[in-house]
C-alpha positions in Angstrom: 8.6 7.1 -10.0 6.9 6.5 -6.7 6.8 3.1 -5.0 4.4 1.7 -2.4 3.6 -1.6 -0.7 0.0 -2.5 -1.4 -0.9 -6.0 -0.4 0.9 -8.0 2.2 0.5 -11.5 3.4 0.3 -12.1 6.3 -1.5 -8.9 7.2 0.8 -8.2 10.2 3.7 -8.0 7.7 2.9 -4.3 7.5 4.8 -3.9 10.7 7.9 -5.8 9.4 8.5 -4.1 6.0 8.7 -0.6 4.6 9.6 0.7 1.2 11.5 3.8 0.2 9.1 5.7 -1.9 11.6 7.2 -4.3 14.1 4.3 -4.7 11.8 1.3 -4.2 14.2 -0.2 -1.7 12.4 -2.6 0.7 13.7 -2.6 4.3 13.0 -4.5 7.5 11.5 -2.7 10.4 11.7 -5.6 12.7 13.0 -9.1 13.2 12.0 -12.2 11.1 11.4 -15.5 12.7 10.7 -18.5 10.5 8.9 -20.3 13.3 6.3 -17.5 13.3 6.0 -16.8 9.6 7.8 -18.8 6.9 6.9 -16.7 3.9 5.8 -13.2 3.1 4.2 -12.0 -0.1 4.4 -8.3 -0.9 2.9 -6.4 -3.8 5.0 -3.4 -4.9 3.2 -0.7 -7.0 5.1 1.9 -9.0 3.5 5.0 -10.5 5.1 7.8 -12.5 4.1 11.5 -12.4 2.8 11.7 -16.0 -0.6 12.9 -17.1 -2.3 10.5 -17.0 0.0 8.6 -14.6 1.1 5.2 -15.6 1.6 2.4 -13.1 2.7 -1.2 -12.7 3.2 -3.7 -10.0 5.1 -6.8 -9.1 5.0 -9.5 -6.4 7.9 -10.1 -4.1 8.0 -13.4 -2.2 10.3 -13.7 0.7 11.0 -17.1 2.3 12.5 -17.0 5.8 
């Protein structure tokens, strides 16, 4: 299974989070400051390597 971050809110959240493609582990790239952004919404997509590939997604909400 391969994981990816698809939709982020706010848009500058792309610079703050990254995802390990094989394990799905979400990591911080930078610092979080609740005075700047109080909540992040991430969409995580997962797809297998089948033929045809099957996929799913979930929403992760992070409150700072």
